[in-house]
C-alpha positions, -999 to 999 in steps of 0.1 A, spaced: -269 -594 -121 -241 -614 -137 -204 -606 -140 -206 -590 -174 -234 -566 -163 -213 -556 -132 -183 -549 -154 -204 -529 -178 -219 -508 -150 -185 -503 -135 -171 -492 -169 -200 -468 -174 -194 -452 -139 -156 -450 -146 -163 -432 -179 -187 -408 -162 -162 -400 -135 -134 -395 -160 -155 -373 -182 -165 -352 -152 -129 -349 -141 -118 -338 -176 -146 -313 -178 -136 -299 -144 -99 -297 -154 -109 -278 -186 -130 -253 -166 -101 -248 -141 -77 -241 -170 -101 -216 -185 -106 -199 -152 -69 -197 -146 -63 -182 -180 -90 -157 -174 -76 -148 -140 -41 -144 -155 -54 -121 -182 -72 -100 -156 -40 -98 -135 -20 -87 -166 -46 -60 -174 -45 -47 -139 -7 -47 -137 -6 -28 -170 -30 -2 -157 -12 1 -124 21 5 -143 6 32 -165 -8 52 -135 20 47 -110 44 74 -123 16 100 -122 6 90 -87 42 91 -75 47 125 -92 16 139 -75 27 126 -42 62 142 -45 46 175 -56 23 174 -26 51 166 -2 72 195 -16 43 219 -13 36 208 23 73 213 32 72 248 17 41 257 36 57 244 69 88 265 63 67 296 59 50 292 93 63 312 123 85 296 149 58 297 177 33 279 155 59 253 145 68 248 182 32 244 191 27 218 164 58 199 176 47 200 212 12 188 203 25 160 182 50 149 209 23 151 236 -2 130 216 25 105 207 38 101 243 2 98 256 -5 70 230 27 53 239 20 53 276 -16 42 270 -2 11 251 -16 21 217 -3 2 187 31 13 174 19 23 140 -7 46 156 19 61 179 43 67 150 15 83 130 10 107 159 47 115 160 51 120 123 41 157 123 69 164 148 94 148 125 82 167 95 83 200 113 118 192 125 129 186 89 112 219 78 129 239 106 163 223 98 160 229 61 148 265 66 177 273 89 202 256 65 187 276 36 191 309 57 226 300 67 235 292 31 221 325 18 238 345 45 271 327 38 270 336 1 265 373 7 
């Protein structure tokens, strides 16, 4: 093999590598464009549905609070005691904080329900 044949072979290999790199770059750009279009479509769909989801969540929370306010005091006290007991037990057992907070959340909700119920009764009695 002489020098010109080596240069020719080297040139052919370089062109092949460059062509392969260009093809790979083109495919990467097409893939990125497709991913971006998919992300936009997903964001649009989430943006369209999010207000409805938030509204349903707020309605559910208001209904739950109303139902809690209608329960008798002994039932509310039992719910608070159970929630605090489970939360304290999980805390002493070394459970993850998130699990412990989840166990204590009913006690917080019942406390808010009791406070808002008493505030509403006080406000109604004060107006009469």
